[in-house]
C-alpha positions in Angstrom: 3.4 -29.3 16.1 6.3 -31.6 16.2 7.7 -32.6 13.8 7.3 -36.5 12.2 9.9 -38.4 10.2 9.8 -41.3 8.3 12.4 -44.1 7.3 12.4 -44.3 3.3 12.8 -47.7 2.6 12.2 -49.7 -0.6 9.0 -51.3 -1.0 9.9 -55.2 -1.5 6.3 -56.3 -2.7 6.2 -54.2 -5.8 5.5 -57.2 -7.7 7.6 -58.0 -10.5 10.5 -55.3 -9.4 13.8 -55.1 -10.5 16.7 -55.2 -8.2 20.2 -53.1 -8.9 23.4 -54.7 -8.3 26.3 -52.9 -6.8 27.8 -49.8 -8.0 30.8 -50.2 -10.9 33.2 -47.7 -12.5 32.3 -46.9 -16.2 34.9 -50.2 -16.5 33.1 -52.8 -14.9 35.6 -52.5 -12.2 33.9 -52.8 -8.6 34.2 -50.1 -6.7 36.6 -50.4 -3.4 33.5 -49.3 -0.3 30.5 -50.1 -1.6 28.8 -48.8 2.2 30.0 -45.6 1.8 26.6 -44.5 0.4 25.4 -46.0 4.0 27.6 -43.7 5.9 26.3 -40.4 6.1 29.2 -38.4 5.6 29.8 -36.5 1.8 31.4 -38.5 -0.8 33.8 -37.7 -3.6 33.1 -39.0 -7.0 35.7 -39.1 -9.5 34.0 -41.2 -12.6 30.8 -41.7 -13.7 29.1 -45.2 -11.7 27.0 -47.6 -13.5 24.4 -50.2 -12.2 24.3 -53.3 -13.2 20.7 -54.8 -13.4 21.1 -58.0 -10.8 17.8 -59.4 -11.6 15.6 -57.3 -14.1 12.2 -56.3 -14.1 10.0 -53.6 -13.3 12.0 -49.8 -12.8 11.7 -48.3 -9.5 12.1 -44.5 -9.1 14.0 -45.5 -6.0 15.7 -48.5 -5.1 18.7 -49.3 -2.1 21.6 -51.2 -4.8 23.6 -53.9 -3.8 25.1 -54.8 -0.8 26.2 -51.6 0.3 22.3 -50.2 -0.2 23.3 -47.2 -2.3 20.2 -45.2 -3.5 19.3 -44.8 -6.6 16.6 -42.6 -7.5 14.8 -41.1 -11.0 15.3 -37.7 -12.0 11.7 -36.6 -10.3 12.9 -38.1 -7.2 16.6 -36.4 -7.1 14.2 -32.9 -7.7 12.6 -33.1 -4.5 15.6 -33.8 -2.6 17.7 -30.7 -5.4 15.1 -28.5 -3.6 13.9 -28.9 0.0 16.8 -30.6 1.3 20.3 -29.9 -0.9 22.1 -29.5 2.0 21.5 -32.5 3.4 22.3 -34.6 0.2 24.3 -35.2 -2.8 23.3 -36.4 -6.4 25.3 -37.7 -8.7 24.4 -38.8 -12.2 24.7 -42.6 -12.5 24.1 -44.9 -15.6 21.8 -47.9 -14.7 22.3 -50.9 -17.4 19.5 -50.9 -19.9 18.2 -47.8 -19.2 18.0 -44.1 -21.0 16.2 -41.8 -18.5 18.5 -40.5 -15.8 19.3 -42.2 -12.8 21.2 -40.3 -9.6 23.0 -41.7 -6.8 21.5 -40.5 -3.8 24.2 -39.8 -1.0 23.0 -38.4 2.2 25.6 -36.1 3.7 24.5 -36.2 7.3 24.6 -38.3 10.5 23.1 -37.3 13.6 22.9 -39.5 16.9 19.7 -39.6 17.9 18.3 -43.2 18.1 15.9 -43.6 20.7 16.8 -47.0 22.9 14.1 -46.4 25.3 11.5 -45.6 22.9 12.8 -48.6 20.4 11.3 -51.7 20.4 14.5 -53.9 21.0 18.0 -52.1 20.6 21.1 -54.3 20.9 24.3 -52.8 21.1 27.8 -54.1 19.2 30.4 -55.3 21.6 34.2 -56.3 21.4 33.2 -60.1 20.9 31.8 -58.9 17.1 33.2 -55.9 15.7 36.0 -54.2 17.6 36.1 -50.7 15.3 32.3 -50.4 15.9 32.0 -51.6 19.6 29.0 -49.3 20.8 27.2 -49.1 17.4 23.8 -50.6 17.1 24.2 -54.0 15.4 20.2 -54.6 15.6 17.4 -52.0 15.8 13.5 -52.9 15.9 10.8 -50.3 16.3 12.9 -48.0 15.7 12.4 -43.9 17.1 14.1 -41.3 16.8 14.7 -38.3 19.9 13.4 -35.7 17.5 15.1 -33.2 19.8 18.6 -34.0 18.6 17.7 -33.3 14.8 18.1 -29.5 14.9 16.8 -28.5 11.5 18.2 -31.8 9.6 15.8 -32.8 6.5 17.7 -35.7 5.5 19.8 -37.9 7.1 21.3 -40.7 8.4 21.8 -42.5 11.9 25.2 -42.5 13.8 26.0 -46.7 14.4 23.2 -47.7 12.1 23.7 -47.4 8.7 20.7 -49.0 7.3 17.8 -46.3 7.7 17.4 -43.5 5.3 15.1 -40.5 7.2 13.3 -38.1 6.2 10.7 -35.6 8.0 7.2 -34.9 6.8 7.4 -32.4 4.1 10.0 -34.2 1.6 7.8 -37.4 2.5 5.1 -35.9 1.6 6.4 -34.5 -1.8 7.9 -37.7 -2.7 4.3 -39.3 -2.5 2.6 -36.2 -4.4 5.0 -36.7 -7.0 4.0 -40.2 -7.2 7.3 -42.2 -6.3 7.4 -45.8 -7.0 9.2 -48.3 -4.9 9.5 -46.6 -2.0 7.8 -46.8 1.4 7.6 -44.5 4.8 7.8 -46.4 8.2 7.6 -43.3 11.0 10.2 -43.2 13.4 
């Protein structure tokens, strides 16, 4: 049976949901590279991070915070990733403004070049006119499909050249749904 994979994203349609801002150090100073948590690489964090609530509302089990889309998750979401994909992710305890329950920054530390350009609806590649340092990466991918033959044993990963999607396998999706994840949605890729 062929493995199935899903893009785990934020459910923007949760009524009255909160929105988290970009992470800061505990001193309130913004971190330098807010995109590092969407790159698919291991990171080093030397201080505890804090996420402000940009728009108050209903707390979610998973949110993609600020412009850098840093995944912030509750303990029950973190426990699924800790158990099923310990080699693919890093989990860092973080503070969320006004919240007493534990939250974690979920950093996906694996990146795979596996976008199936033929099977995806529409793919646009970056050219020299746009970003000279990112030529060949994707500026748009609609109807994303991946080439599963290139995934190997990965359970959770980011895509080379297109940092927005956070890809999980079906077992992780099922475990998150069984735990009643609130605020996440899945789209098969």
